[in-house]
C-alpha positions as CSV (number, residue, x, y, z in Angstrom):
1,M,-2.2,1.5,11.9
2,E,0.0,-1.4,13.1
3,L,1.9,-3.2,10.4
4,K,1.4,-6.9,9.7
5,E,4.3,-9.3,10.1
6,Y,5.1,-9.5,6.4
7,Q,5.0,-5.7,6.2
8,I,7.5,-5.5,9.1
9,K,9.7,-7.8,7.2
10,V,9.6,-5.5,4.1
11,V,10.4,-2.4,6.3
12,A,13.3,-4.2,8.0
13,K,14.8,-5.4,4.7
14,L,14.4,-1.9,3.2
15,K,16.1,-0.3,6.2
16,E,19.0,-2.7,6.0
17,Y,19.5,-1.9,2.3
18,L,19.2,1.9,2.9
19,S,21.7,1.8,5.7
20,A,24.2,0.1,3.5
21,L,23.3,2.5,0.7
22,S,24.0,5.5,2.9
23,D,27.4,4.1,3.9
24,F,28.5,3.5,0.3
25,R,27.1,6.8,-0.9
26,E,29.3,8.6,1.6
27,K,32.3,6.9,0.0
28,F,31.0,7.9,-3.4
29,N,30.7,11.5,-2.3
30,K,34.2,11.5,-1.1
31,A,35.4,10.1,-4.4
32,I,33.5,12.9,-6.2
33,E,35.5,15.5,-4.3
34,F,38.8,13.7,-5.2
35,D,38.0,12.8,-8.9
36,P,34.5,13.3,-10.2
37,E,35.1,11.4,-13.5
38,M,36.5,8.4,-11.7
39,A,33.8,8.5,-9.1
40,M,31.1,7.8,-11.7
41,D,32.5,4.3,-12.0
42,Y,31.9,3.7,-8.3
43,N,28.5,1.9,-8.4
44,F,27.5,2.5,-4.8
45,P,23.9,1.1,-5.2
46,R,25.4,-2.2,-6.4
47,R,27.9,-2.3,-3.5
48,A,25.1,-1.7,-1.0
49,W,23.0,-4.4,-2.7
50,E,25.8,-7.0,-2.6
51,K,26.2,-6.3,1.2
52,A,22.5,-6.3,2.1
53,V,21.0,-8.7,-0.4
54,N,24.0,-10.7,-1.8
55,G,22.3,-11.2,-5.2
56,V,22.5,-10.0,-8.8
57,Y,22.0,-6.2,-9.1
58,F,20.8,-4.5,-12.3
59,S,22.4,-1.1,-12.5
60,N,20.8,2.1,-13.6
61,K,21.7,5.7,-13.9
62,N,19.6,8.9,-13.6
63,G,19.4,11.5,-16.3
64,I,22.7,13.1,-15.3
65,G,24.6,9.9,-15.2
66,E,24.6,9.4,-11.4
67,P,24.2,5.8,-10.1
68,L,20.5,5.3,-9.4
69,P,19.2,3.0,-6.6
70,E,16.2,1.4,-8.2
71,I,14.5,-1.3,-6.2
72,Y,11.3,-3.4,-6.3
73,L,9.0,-4.4,-3.4
74,K,7.0,-7.4,-4.6
75,V,3.8,-7.6,-2.7
76,P,0.6,-9.4,-3.8
77,T,-2.6,-7.5,-4.6
78,G,-4.3,-6.7,-1.3
79,G,-1.1,-6.6,0.6
80,G,-1.1,-2.9,1.5
81,K,1.4,-1.6,-1.1
82,T,0.3,2.0,-0.6
83,L,0.9,1.8,3.2
84,L,4.3,0.3,2.5
85,A,5.1,3.1,0.1
86,C,4.4,5.7,2.9
87,H,6.7,3.9,5.3
88,S,9.3,3.6,2.6
89,I,9.3,7.4,2.2
90,D,9.9,7.7,6.0
91,L,12.8,5.2,5.9
92,I,14.4,6.8,2.8
93,N,14.4,10.3,4.4
94,K,15.6,9.2,7.8
95,T,18.1,6.4,6.9
96,Y,19.4,7.5,3.5
97,L,18.7,11.3,2.9
98,N,18.9,12.3,6.6
99,K,16.0,14.8,6.5
100,Q,12.2,15.0,7.0
101,T,11.3,17.3,4.2
102,G,11.7,17.4,0.4
103,L,9.9,16.3,-2.7
104,V,8.4,12.9,-3.5
105,L,7.1,12.1,-7.0
106,W,4.3,9.5,-6.6
107,I,3.5,7.9,-10.0
108,V,0.3,5.8,-10.6
109,P,-0.9,4.0,-13.7
110,T,-4.6,4.8,-14.0
111,T,-7.1,7.6,-13.3
112,Q,-9.0,5.5,-10.8
113,I,-6.0,4.7,-8.7
114,Y,-4.9,8.3,-9.0
115,R,-8.1,9.6,-7.6
116,Q,-8.3,7.0,-4.9
117,T,-4.7,7.5,-3.7
118,L,-5.0,11.3,-3.9
119,L,-8.2,11.2,-1.8
120,N,-6.6,9.0,0.9
121,L,-3.4,11.0,1.0
122,K,-5.3,14.2,1.5
123,N,-7.4,12.7,4.3
124,R,-5.7,13.5,7.6
125,E,-7.7,10.6,9.3
126,H,-6.5,8.0,6.8
127,P,-3.6,5.7,7.9
128,Y,-1.6,6.6,4.7
129,R,-1.7,10.3,5.6
130,Q,-1.0,9.6,9.2
131,A,2.1,7.6,8.4
132,L,3.4,10.6,6.2
133,D,2.5,13.1,8.9
134,I,4.4,11.1,11.6
135,S,7.4,11.1,9.2
136,S,7.3,14.8,8.4
137,G,6.3,16.0,11.9
138,G,2.8,17.1,10.6
139,R,4.3,19.0,7.6
140,T,2.9,17.0,4.7
141,V,1.6,18.7,1.6
142,I,-0.1,16.9,-1.2
143,K,0.2,18.5,-4.7
144,E,-1.0,17.7,-8.3
145,K,0.9,18.6,-11.5
146,T,-1.3,21.7,-12.0
147,D,-0.3,23.1,-8.5
148,H,2.6,25.3,-7.9
149,F,5.1,25.2,-5.1
150,N,8.3,27.2,-4.2
151,R,11.6,26.5,-2.6
152,L,10.4,27.3,0.9
153,D,7.6,24.7,0.4
154,I,10.1,22.0,-0.3
155,E,12.5,23.1,2.4
156,E,9.9,23.2,5.2
157,N,7.5,20.4,4.1
158,L,7.3,16.8,2.9
159,V,5.7,17.5,-0.5
160,I,4.0,14.6,-2.3
161,L,3.5,15.3,-6.0
162,M,0.9,13.0,-7.6
163,L,1.4,12.2,-11.3
164,M,-0.3,9.7,-13.6
165,L,2.1,7.6,-15.7
166,P,0.7,8.8,-19.1
167,S,1.7,12.3,-18.0
168,A,5.2,11.1,-17.3
169,N,5.6,9.3,-20.6
170,R,7.3,11.9,-22.8
171,Q,6.4,10.7,-26.2
172,N,5.2,14.1,-27.2
173,K,6.9,16.3,-24.7
174,E,6.0,19.7,-26.3
175,T,2.3,19.1,-25.7
176,L,2.6,18.0,-22.1
177,K,2.2,20.7,-19.5
178,I,4.8,19.2,-17.2
179,F,7.5,20.1,-19.7
180,Q,6.2,23.5,-20.6
181,D,7.4,26.8,-19.0
182,A,5.3,27.7,-16.0
183,G,5.5,30.9,-13.9
184,G,5.0,29.0,-10.6
185,F,8.5,27.5,-10.5
186,T,10.7,30.5,-11.1
187,D,12.0,30.3,-7.5
188,F,14.1,27.3,-8.5
189,F,15.9,29.0,-11.3
190,P,18.2,32.0,-11.6
191,S,16.8,35.2,-13.2
192,E,16.9,35.4,-16.9
193,D,19.7,37.9,-17.1
194,N,22.0,36.0,-14.6
195,Y,23.8,34.1,-17.3
196,E,26.6,33.0,-15.0
197,L,24.3,31.3,-12.5
198,N,22.3,29.8,-15.4
199,A,25.5,28.3,-16.8
200,K,26.4,26.9,-13.4
201,L,23.0,25.3,-13.1
202,L,23.2,23.8,-16.5
203,K,26.7,22.4,-15.7
204,G,25.4,20.7,-12.6
205,V,22.1,19.5,-14.2
206,P,22.9,19.2,-17.9
207,N,19.6,17.5,-18.9
208,I,17.6,20.6,-18.2
209,D,15.4,21.8,-21.1
210,C,16.5,25.3,-22.3
211,Y,15.2,27.7,-24.8
212,K,17.1,27.7,-28.1
213,T,19.8,30.4,-28.2
214,L,21.7,32.0,-31.1
215,G,25.1,30.7,-29.8
216,L,26.0,34.0,-28.1
217,E,28.6,33.9,-25.3
218,L,29.5,36.1,-22.4
219,E,32.8,36.4,-20.5
220,T,32.5,35.9,-16.7
221,E,35.0,36.1,-13.9
222,S,34.4,32.6,-12.3
223,M,33.5,30.5,-15.4
224,G,35.2,32.3,-18.3
225,S,33.2,32.2,-21.5
226,V,29.6,30.9,-21.0
227,H,26.7,30.5,-23.5
228,L,23.7,32.7,-23.1
229,T,21.3,29.9,-22.1
230,Q,17.9,30.3,-20.5
231,P,16.4,27.2,-18.7
232,K,12.6,26.7,-19.0
233,T,10.9,27.2,-15.6
234,S,8.8,24.1,-16.1
235,L,7.7,21.4,-13.6
236,G,9.8,18.9,-15.4
237,N,13.0,21.0,-15.0
238,T,12.1,21.6,-11.4
239,L,12.0,17.9,-10.7
240,R,15.4,17.5,-12.3
241,V,16.8,20.2,-10.1
242,L,15.3,18.8,-6.9
243,K,16.2,15.1,-7.5
244,P,13.1,13.7,-5.9
245,I,12.3,10.3,-4.3
246,I,10.2,8.5,-6.8
247,I,7.5,6.0,-5.8
248,I,5.9,4.0,-8.6
249,D,2.7,2.2,-7.8
250,E,2.0,-0.9,-9.9
251,G,5.6,-0.5,-11.3
252,H,5.3,-3.2,-13.9
253,K,3.1,-0.8,-15.9
254,A,6.0,1.6,-16.2
255,Y,8.2,-0.6,-18.3
256,S,7.9,0.9,-21.8
257,A,11.2,2.3,-23.0
258,N,9.8,5.8,-23.1
259,A,8.3,5.6,-19.6
260,R,11.5,4.3,-18.1
261,E,13.6,7.0,-19.8
262,T,11.3,9.8,-18.8
263,I,11.2,8.7,-15.1
264,R,15.0,8.4,-14.9
265,N,15.4,11.7,-16.6
266,F,13.7,13.4,-13.6
267,N,17.0,12.7,-11.9
268,P,15.6,10.8,-9.0
269,S,17.7,10.2,-5.9
270,I,16.1,6.8,-5.5
271,V,13.2,4.9,-7.1
272,I,11.0,2.5,-5.2
273,E,8.5,0.4,-7.2
274,L,5.7,-1.7,-5.8
275,S,3.9,-4.4,-7.7
276,A,2.6,-8.0,-7.4
277,T,4.2,-8.9,-10.8
278,P,7.6,-7.3,-11.2
279,P,9.2,-7.7,-14.7
280,K,12.4,-9.7,-15.2
281,D,15.8,-8.2,-14.6
282,T,14.6,-5.9,-11.8
283,N,16.1,-5.5,-8.3
284,K,13.6,-7.4,-6.1
285,L,14.5,-6.5,-2.5
286,V,11.7,-8.5,-1.0
287,E,9.1,-11.0,-2.3
288,I,6.0,-11.4,-0.2
289,T,3.9,-14.5,-0.9
290,G,0.2,-15.0,-0.9
291,R,0.6,-17.5,1.9
292,E,2.1,-14.8,4.1
293,L,-1.0,-12.6,3.4
294,N,-3.2,-15.5,4.2
295,E,-1.5,-16.2,7.5
296,E,-2.2,-12.5,8.5
297,E,-5.8,-13.0,7.5
298,M,-5.5,-10.4,4.7
299,I,-7.4,-12.7,2.4
300,K,-10.7,-12.9,4.2
301,L,-13.4,-13.9,1.6
302,D,-14.0,-17.1,-0.3
303,I,-14.1,-17.0,-4.0
304,H,-17.0,-18.7,-5.7
305,L,-16.8,-19.4,-9.4
306,T,-19.8,-20.3,-11.6
307,N,-19.0,-21.8,-15.0
308,K,-22.0,-21.4,-17.4
309,T,-22.4,-23.9,-20.1
310,S,-24.3,-21.5,-22.3
311,L,-22.3,-19.4,-24.8
312,D,-24.8,-16.6,-24.7
313,W,-23.6,-13.7,-22.5
314,K,-27.1,-12.7,-21.7
315,D,-27.6,-16.0,-19.7
316,T,-24.5,-15.1,-17.7
317,M,-25.9,-11.7,-17.0
318,L,-29.3,-13.1,-15.8
319,C,-27.4,-15.4,-13.4
320,A,-25.3,-12.5,-12.2
321,I,-28.4,-10.3,-11.6
322,E,-30.0,-13.0,-9.5
323,K,-26.9,-13.5,-7.5
324,R,-26.6,-9.8,-6.8
325,K,-30.2,-9.6,-5.7
326,A,-29.6,-12.5,-3.3
327,L,-26.6,-10.8,-1.9
328,E,-28.5,-7.5,-1.4
329,K,-31.3,-9.4,0.4
330,A,-28.6,-10.9,2.7
331,A,-27.1,-7.4,3.1
332,N,-30.4,-5.9,4.2
333,S,-30.8,-8.6,6.8
334,F,-27.3,-8.0,8.0
335,E,-28.0,-4.2,8.3
336,Q,-31.1,-4.9,10.4
337,N,-29.0,-6.9,12.9
338,T,-25.8,-4.8,12.9
339,G,-26.6,-1.4,11.4
340,V,-23.9,-1.8,8.9
341,Y,-24.9,-0.7,5.4
342,I,-23.8,-2.7,2.3
343,R,-25.1,-2.4,-1.2
344,P,-23.6,-5.2,-3.5
345,I,-22.3,-3.8,-6.8
346,N,-21.9,-6.1,-9.8
347,L,-18.8,-5.4,-12.0
348,I,-19.3,-6.3,-15.6
349,Q,-16.4,-6.6,-18.0
350,V,-17.2,-6.1,-21.7
351,E,-15.2,-6.5,-24.9
352,R,-15.8,-3.1,-26.5
353,T,-16.7,0.4,-25.3
354,G,-15.9,2.8,-28.2
355,K,-18.6,4.8,-30.0
356,D,-17.8,3.2,-33.4
357,Q,-17.2,-0.4,-32.1
358,R,-20.8,-1.5,-31.5
359,D,-21.0,-4.0,-34.4
360,G,-22.8,-6.9,-32.8
361,K,-19.7,-9.1,-33.0
362,F,-18.3,-8.2,-29.6
363,I,-20.0,-7.5,-26.3
364,H,-20.3,-3.7,-26.1
365,S,-21.0,-1.6,-22.9
366,E,-24.1,-0.1,-24.5
367,D,-25.4,-3.6,-25.4
368,V,-25.2,-4.6,-21.7
369,K,-26.7,-1.4,-20.5
370,E,-29.6,-1.7,-22.9
371,F,-30.1,-5.4,-21.9
372,L,-30.2,-4.5,-18.2
373,I,-32.8,-1.7,-18.7
374,K,-35.1,-3.2,-21.4
375,K,-34.9,-6.9,-20.7
376,C,-34.2,-7.0,-16.9
377,N,-36.1,-3.9,-15.8
378,I,-33.0,-2.5,-14.0
379,P,-33.5,1.3,-13.4
380,E,-31.0,3.3,-15.4
381,E,-29.8,5.2,-12.3
382,H,-28.6,1.8,-11.0
383,I,-26.2,1.4,-13.9
384,A,-22.8,3.2,-14.4
385,I,-20.4,2.9,-17.3
386,K,-16.7,3.5,-16.6
387,T,-14.4,3.7,-19.7
388,S,-11.7,5.9,-21.0
389,E,-14.4,8.0,-22.8
390,K,-17.2,7.9,-20.2
391,D,-17.0,8.0,-16.5
392,D,-20.3,7.7,-14.7
393,I,-18.7,7.2,-11.3
394,E,-16.4,10.2,-11.3
395,G,-16.9,12.2,-8.1
396,I,-19.4,9.7,-6.7
397,D,-19.0,8.1,-3.3
398,L,-20.1,4.5,-4.1
399,L,-20.3,3.7,-0.3
400,D,-22.9,6.5,0.4
401,R,-26.4,5.4,1.2
402,D,-27.8,7.9,-1.3
403,C,-25.8,6.3,-4.1
404,S,-28.0,4.0,-6.1
405,I,-25.4,2.4,-8.4
406,R,-25.6,-1.4,-8.4
407,Y,-24.0,-2.3,-11.8
408,I,-20.7,-0.9,-13.2
409,I,-19.8,-1.8,-16.8
410,T,-16.2,-1.5,-17.8
411,K,-13.5,-2.9,-20.1
412,Q,-10.1,-2.2,-18.5
413,A,-10.7,1.0,-16.6
414,L,-11.0,-0.7,-13.2
415,Q,-8.0,-2.9,-12.7
416,E,-5.6,-3.7,-10.0
417,G,-5.3,-1.1,-7.2
418,W,-9.0,-0.1,-7.4
419,D,-10.8,-0.6,-4.1
420,C,-14.5,-0.7,-3.5
421,P,-15.8,-2.9,-0.6
422,F,-19.3,-3.2,-2.2
423,A,-18.0,-4.5,-5.6
């Protein structure tokens, strides 16, 4: 897929920064060899920013105290942020890390965006996957947090690990699988009885989770007295050892203190965040405007707003039903002329969805469903509810001819990043 002009602009600016970052990191690495303690004061991401951007830089460090390049790509909704993320991975590996393989931790904010992104990245015919395959030489592997991988997988492939932000938020770390010991990651850790190598690992990556010990020590030839410490072979620890590239989709949703701390404690080598609305005090490398999208014809449909004078939500629903029927009639005529199938879907946002929240004071998802079925004669199979508790569209291809869904009722479950051409 050819990039639009504004996307080329993003890629060019990112490449300029990464090139400067690579140069200044080389100086940082030389300083580490000379004096590790003094080198930590050499803020190479800030130096690179001053050279490439010439603006204020907000400094961050990863979980082991290393300077952390953390930048934002501000792109409006509909501007192809996911495609830009794929090209960013390619640039980081080639310009900054000088490799084609390794681990990328791709973090998304919601279940719907997770499923959609995962499906597209696994599809070898999709432009996202094709961009990654070009970058890796066809050696792209897509993983989820329940999947295992070994050192050879990382060395020989570009491994994209998908993770939802709630899973990364370590408010109750003992109950989250990502921080629990797992047999599938033993390849990244020394054997239990190799106390000297475990001590070396802990010295190099001091924020690794370990089992509690009794304070026992062992004398070694190379390191002297070392504690008998056993790291947990968890996915969380594996990430810390591998220092992944981190991509954060809709990055403005990752700005709770706990989420930020958890992400940085994965010891990333670099963090790229993409959002239409970056928070304040972030390192915005580029800012794409809606005008630039419009010039590239990325905004193709008119927006028609109808302001109902009635305060009764049922009147609004009746109007929406008639509008959807008119659109479906036009879609049927369009299909007869072109063969292109379209089934208009009405998205309905309600105020309440919980089982114990149906009190008549607020518009509830079940109120709307009942109204559609009993008062409007809408078949039940045409209606789906998508909430945190109920997901009627899970695993359903809404674009399929055999799908009958024409109404989706939701509160907040379908937000930015969710794509459905029929809706």
